[in-house]
N, C-alpha and C positions, 0 to 999 in steps of 0.2 A: 695380585697383591692389593691390599686395601691400605688406606692411610689411617692414622690414629683417629682422626675425626670421623671417618666412615665407620670404623669398628666401634667407636664410642656410641654412635647412633644405633648401630645394630644391637649392641649389648643392651642399651637402654630400652629399646623396644622389647627385648626378650625379658629383661629383669623387672620392668615396671608393671608387669601383670601382678595381680593380687598375690602376695606371698603367703598370707596366713588366713586361717578361718576367721569368721566374724566373732565367735564366742569362745571363751570369755572376753568381752570387748576390752576391758582394761588391760589385760595381758597383751593382746595382739595389737591394740592401738599404741601401746608403749613400744612394742617392737617396730611397728611401722613408723613411729615418730622419728627414730634415729635414722632409718633409711630415707626419710623425707628430707633430712638436712645433710645428706651425704655430699661428698665432694665430686671430683672429676672422674671417679671410678677408674683410676689409673691401673690398679692391680688386676682387676678382671680383664681389662682391655689388653694388658700385657700378656695375659694367658692366651687370648685370641691371637696376639701377634707371635707368641712362641709357637703356636700351632701352625700358623700360616708361613712362618719362616721355613718350615720343612715340608709342608703339604697343604692341600686345600683345607679350608675351614671345615671342622666337623661339629655336629650338634653337641657332642660331648664337651667341647671346649666352652660352650656357653653354660653348660651345667657346672663344670668345674669353676669357671669364672664366677658364677653365682654363689657357689660355696665359698670361694675366697672373699667375695664382697660381704656376704653374711658374717663370716668370721671376723673380718676387719671391723665391721660395725659393732659386733659383739664386744670386741676389745675396747672400742671407743666408749661404748655405753658403760662398761665396768670401770674404765679409766676415769671417766667423769665422776663416778661415784667415789672412787678412791681419792680423787683430787678435790672433791667437793666443788666442782666447777658448775657455775650457774648458767653459762652460755657456751654454745658451740656453734661456730660459723654464724654468729649473730642471732641464733634462735635459742630458746630455753632448752636446757638439757632434759633428758627423759626423767631423771629422778626428781627434778624440780617441778615437773608437771604431774607426774603420776605417783611420786613417792618412791623411796628406796626399795621397799619390798617388791613392788611391781616391776621396777627397773631391773632388779637382780633376776627375777623370774623371766623377764623378757629376754635378757641376755642368755639365760640358760636355755630357753626354748629356741632361740636363734641358733645356738650351737648344735642343738639336735637337728634342726632343719639343714644345717651344713651337711650332715651325714646322710640326710634324706636325698640331697642333691647328688652327693658322691655315689650313692648307692644305685643311681640310674645309669651310670656309664658302663661302657663295654667291659665285660669280665676279663677280656684279654689283657688289659693294663690296669684294672681296678686296684689290685693289690699294690702295685708300684705307686700309683697316684696317691692312695691313702697313706702309704709309708712316707712319701715326700711331704705330703700335706701335714701329717702328724708331727714330723720333725720340725717343720717351720713353726707350727702352732706352739709346740713346747718351747722353742727358742724365743718366740715373741713373749711368752710368759716369763721366761728367765730374764729377758732384757728389761721387762717392766719391773721385776723385783730388784735387779741391779740398779736401775734408775732410782727407785725409792731408797735403796741402801745409800746411794751416793748423795741423796738429798740431805741425809743426816750427818754427812761428813764435812769437815773443813775442806774448802776447795783445794788447798795445797796438798792434801792427802789423797786426792783422786789422781791417779797416774793417767797420763794422756792415753797410753796404749789400752788401759782398762776402759777408758771412756769410749774409745773407738770400738772396742769389742762390744760394749753395751749398745751403742748406736747400731752396730751391725745386726745385733739380735733384735732390738726393739723395732727398728725402722726398716732395715734393709732386707732381712731374710724373706719377708713376705713378698717383696718385689721380685727378689731372685727366684723364689719358689714358684711364683706365678708364671714366670717365663719358662721354668723347667717343666712345670705341669703341662703347659701348652706344647712344649717340645716333645714330651712323652706321647701325647695324643697325636702329634704330627709324625711320629715314628723315628725320632732322633735316637742315635746311639748314645751310649753312656758318656763317651768323650764329649760329644756335642752338647749333651745335657749339662755337663759340668762347666763348659765354656760359657754357655748362655746364663747359667746360674751366677758365675763369677761376674759377668757383665752386669747383671741386675744388682748384685750386692755392692759392687763398687760405685755404681751410679747412685744407689741409695745413700751411701756415706758422703759422696760428693754433694748430693742434694742437701743433706743436713748441714754441711759446712756452708753452702750457699745460703741456706735459711738463716743460720746464725749470723752470717755476714750482713744480710739484708736487714735483719732486726736492728743491728747496730749502726750500719753505715748507709742503708738504703734510703731512698726518698720516701718519707712517710705517705705522701700523696699517692705515689705509685704502688708502694708495698701494702697500703691499706691498714697499717698498724702504727701505733705510737712509736716513734724512734726510741730505741733503748728500752723497750718493754722488758726484755730479759735482764737488763742491768738493774732496773728498778726493783725486781723481785729476787735479785742475786742468783738467777738461774745459772747453773753450771753449763757452760757452752764451750765449744771448741776455742773460741776467742779468749775467754777468761782463763781456761786452763793453760793455754799456750802463753798468755801474757805473764802468768805467775812463773812460768818456766824461763821466759826470755828476759824479763825486766831486771833492773839492778836491785840490790837490797833496799835502797831508799824508795824506789818506785813500788816495790813489793809491799813495803810497810804502808805506803799511802793507799795502795789498792785495797789492802786488808782493812784499813781504817774506813774506807768508803763502803766496803761490803758490810761493815758493822754499824753504819750510820745511814741517815737519809737526808743529807743536805739538799737544798733546793736545786743546786747545780750538779747533783750527783752524776747524771748521765753525761753532761759535758765534760766533767773531770775524768770520768772513767774512759770516755772516748779519746780524750787527749792522751791518757796513759797508753791506751791501745796503740795509738798512732806513734807515740814516741818509742814504743817497743817494736814498731813495725809489724804488729799483729795483722793489720789489714792487708799488708803485702804478703805476709805468710799465708793467710787464708786463701788468697787468690792462687798461690802456688800449690797449696795443699789440695784445693779443689781440683786443680788441673792434674795433679798427680793421680788422684783416684779416677778422674775422668779418663786419663790415658791408660790406666790399668784396665778400666772397663772396655775401652775401644780395642785394646790389644786382645782381650778375651773374645770380643765379638769378631775380630779379624780371624781368630783361630777356628771359628765355627766353619765347618766344611760344607758350605753351600755357596751358590753364586753370590757375588758381591751385591748385585742388584737387589737381591732379596733382603739384604740387611739395611737398605736405605731408610725404610720407615722407622726402624729402631734407632738409627743414628739421628734422625730428625727429632724424635721424641726426646732422646737424651740431650741433644743440644738445646731444645726448647726448655726443658726442665732446668738446665744448668746455666742458662744465659738469660733467664727471666729477670725482670726488675720488680716483680710483684708476687 
């Protein structure tokens, strides 16, 4: 069994070989640009961990992990265009450097390369792999559309359960599917596949709650972002939606007023309302609830407990970070 750090190094060595041809250079340089500003490659490494949970690592896990990483970056590239975002992880976004037409085409060609990767794997489980992958890919697109739909709605009209569903689709299903895809390669049965999928999905939701909490209440020097960035742009978060549900009528009116204005002390006043509604305490409990659901699913996976330790360590790292 390998640690997350060891598997990350192995995957990076595999993935960072040249992905695309040299010509036409504008198309493939645009595609390479988004890969060059990628994050920790959590999803493909989870695919490797899903494989190794059940059996020795197989080359196919690296191919499927590469497909997952290409797909994830394809969605980021198109999300940046839709959001008109100039910066991603401190670097200019693809469309700001190469223009929107080239960025759209780069995303399109990346998606085609996803299936080039998937087409290389063992025929024994290729159909199942593609079916699971396609389901997750469709759900990510559905989640993105729901997120955009919610942006145009008044916060009090977005039901908390619907928001959790959206986050599950947009953020969590690809984490969950990555683990399931690896499990399929490792020879897991259907029951174990569903348990590991549930683990990943609930960890993803808990992670988003943690992210929303850190944006509001985290130390900006540790978190690396301006405190209350989500508040300043009126982003719908777990905290905001729950505050609207928990606060008194008077507090709700003040919160709605702050959402419709931009006083100099907006962040401080909204945070004070969050605290008075005890949304900060609720977020900690809610994160813990999804984390426990995740660990219960992992406990249900029928393999030796020692084989699950690496996944538990990754989950605890993600959900107990301060940045």
